[in-house]
N, C-alpha and C positions, 0 to 999 in steps of 0.2 A: 829512946831505944837501948835496950842493952843486950850483949850476945849472951850474957850469963842468963839472963832472965828467960832468953828463947831457949837455951839449953835445959834449962829447969822445966820448961813447958813441954818438951819432947823427952823428957827423962834420961838425957844424954850425960854421960860422966866419964866419957874418954878424953883423951889428950886432942888437942886442936892447935898446938904451936907449929906443926909441920903441914902444909897443904899438899897432900899427896893423896893416891887414888884410895888407899885403905880408910883414910879419915874421912874424905868425901862419902864413901860408900857407907860407912856406919852412921854418920850424921843423917844421911839420906834415908836410911832404913829406919832410924828412930822417927824421923818426921812423918813417913807414909803410916807407921804404925800409932801415931799420936794425934796426928791432924787429920781428920776425916775430909774426903772430897764432898762436898755439900753446897746446895742451893737454897738451904731451908730460909734464908733472909727474904728471898722472893716471895714465900708462902707464909711469912708472919709479917708483912707490912714493912720490911726495911729495904732500904737500897743497898746495892752493892758498890762500894766506892773502890777507887783505884789508887788513891792516895796512900803511900807507904806507911804513914803512921797510923792511918785508919785501919789498913790490913794488920799491921802489928797489934795494935790495940785489940781486934776482933780475936785475932787467933791465939796470941800469946797471952794477953790479960784476960780475955774473956773466955778463953778455952773452947773456942769454936773452930768450925773448919772453914773451907772456902772452896771456891772453883780455881781452874787453872791460873787466872790472872791475878788471884790472891795469892795462892799456894806458891807458885813459882816466881812471882815478884818477891815475896817474902824470903824466899830461899836464895834468890839472886843477891839480896842484901846480906845475908847470912854469909855466903860463899865470898863475896867481895871483902867483907869485914875480915874474913879468914885469910884473904891474900890470893883467892883463886881468880883466874882469867875466866871470866864470865861475860856471855853475850845473850842477849834476848833473841830469840827467833819466833816467828809465827809460822803456824799451819793450818791445813784445812782438813777437817775430820771427815773420814769416810762414813756415809750413811748406807748401810747395806740394803734398806728397803728400797732405795732409789738406785742403788748400785753406782753411786756417783759421790764425789768429794764436795765438800760445800762451795758455794760460789765466791765467799770472801773468806780471809783470815778469821778463823774463830777459835784459835787455840794458841796458848803461850807456852813456850818451852825454853828451855837453856841449853847453850853450848858452854863446855867447860874444856879449856885446853891445860893439858897437864903433861909435862916432859915430852913435847912436841907431838903428842898425841891429842885428837879431839873426841870427846864425849859427849853424848846427849843426856841431860839430866831433865827428868819430868816427874815432878812430885804432884802434879795436878790433873791426872786422867781419871783416876778411880776405877771402880768396877773391877772387872777381871782384866783389863787391859793396862793396868797400871803396872809399869816396870818396877822391880824390886832393887836393881843395881843400875849404876851408869852405863849406858850401852856405848861402846867404842864405835866411832863414826867411820865405818868400814863397810864397803858393799858386798852383799852377797854371802855373808859368813853367818851361820847360825850362832845365836848366843844364848845358850839354854840358862834359864833362871829358874826358881822355885814356881813361879804362876805358869810356866811353859816356855817354849822357845820363840825367841824374839829374833827378827831378821831386818837389817837395813837394806834397801836396794837403791841404788843410784841411776838415774837415767837423764842425760843431758843437763845435769845440774839440779835436777829435782830428786829429792829424797823421799822415800817410801817406807814407812814403819809397818810391819806385818808381825803377826802372832800366829803360830801353828796352835791349833786347838785340841785339847784332849777329849776324850769321850767323858760323859758324866753319867754318875749313878744317883738317881733322884728317888728315895725310898718312898716319899709321900706324892704318889702320882695323883692323888684327889686334888691337890692343889695345882692349877694350871701352871704349866711351866712358860718360860718365855718364848718369844719367836726364835726358837734354836734350831737352824737348819742341820740336821744331822750329817747331810752329805758334806757340809763346809768343813774342810779339812784346816784352811788357813784364813785367818780373817784380816783384811786391810784395816789399819787403824786410822793413819793420817799421813798426808804429805806435806813436805816443807822445804825451802831452800835455806841457803846459808846467809842470805841477806839480813845484815844486824837490824834490829828492831827497837824502838824506843816506846816506853810504856804509853806514852802519848797517842801513840798508833792504835792502841787497843780501845781507847775512851768510847768511840762510836759503836764498836760491837758490843763492849761490856754492856752499854745502855740498852741496845737492840735485844741482846739475848735475854734481858730481864723484863722486856715490855711486850716484844712481838707476840701476838696472839698465838702463832704456829711455833714459837721457839719451844724446842724441847724442855728447857729449863722452865718455861711457864706452864706447859702442860704436863710435867712430871715433877713431884718434889721427890728429891732424892738424897741420900747421904751413904757414903761408903766409906769403910776403914779396913786397912790392911791388918791383918793378925799375924802372929808367928808362923802359923802355918796355912793361912787362906785369906779370906776376905768376907766381910758382913756388908750386905747391902740392903737398905730399905728404900724401896720405891713405892710411893703412895702408902699403901697399907701392908705391902708385901715385903715379908722380912726373910732374906735369901742369906743362908750361911754356908759357904764352901770350904772345904778342905782340900787343898791340893794335893795330888798324886796319893790319895787315899788307898788305892791298892791297884795294881797292875796298870801303872799309867791312866788312872781314872780318878776323876775328881768327885768327892762326895758333895752332893748339893740337898740342902736341907731348907725347906720353904714352909712359913707360916703365915697366916693372916694375923696382923695386930689389931686389936680392937681399939677405938678411939680413946677410951678410958685408959688403955696400957701405953699409949704413945709416948707420954712424957717420961716414963719410967723405962722404957725401951731405948728411948734416945740417951738417957743418963746411962743405964747398965751397959749397953752395947757399944755407944759411941762415945761416951763421957762429955755429951752435948746437954747443956741446960739453956733454953731459949727465954729471953726476956717478955717476948710477946706472944700472943696466942697463935699458935701453928695450925694451918689448915692443910691436911695432905691432899695431894692432888695426883691422879693418873688417868689422863684422859686420851693420852696418845698411845697409838699402835707401834711407835718406833721401839725397836729393841735396843736395850743396853747390854745384852749378853750376845 
């Protein structure tokens, strides 16, 4: 595994000799705009491994994406290699349809300590809830970013991540939009503690999420990639392209349905992903990703 090969993968050409916040942010933004959040392996007969070398080969050499346990595991290696103080954390993702957080830890994120301050770095959430910059680990302070305003809240040692939602303008109303509650002003994203974790603690959950019949990742095929001004999301056959803050604090949302014969080209053109095996799109769950 070679850090320069990783930098070529994410098209990063900046300096990296000084582990500071500016460098961290720059590398992080290059990562999320180059490496998709995706679970396509599940839907083309591949297993998702947590071994770092397997993740490196998949994301760096095969130019694929991955889910949180792949993206953030790789990022932890990158940042540790560059001299950052990195800790793995585990979180429970909020499911709005159930108005509840997951029963077990199902998401991997990172804590980075810099100059006495702690930051949350999470390059593996994807969709519209993907942070674009490290979040300072401080409770109750709005942290505005291009995707929207993020906020961390702490209660009795448990931290909660929220995102304030913008209004959306959807020109093509003929395509059904997601389960988007207009009255929902703020969306809970996940909760976590600062208990350090080891990648081995995620192995059972990693296996469960790619095999359980009721897993969101089994019932939906998904691929999302952050762009310079928004995000692209392919769920099943529905391609959604969002431009953040298009006008008057409103996001532009354009949706179209991708035909089976267009799928391979769409993955290549929109996400720079080429699959080795036959991909079978799936979208059978009513759970919302937006």
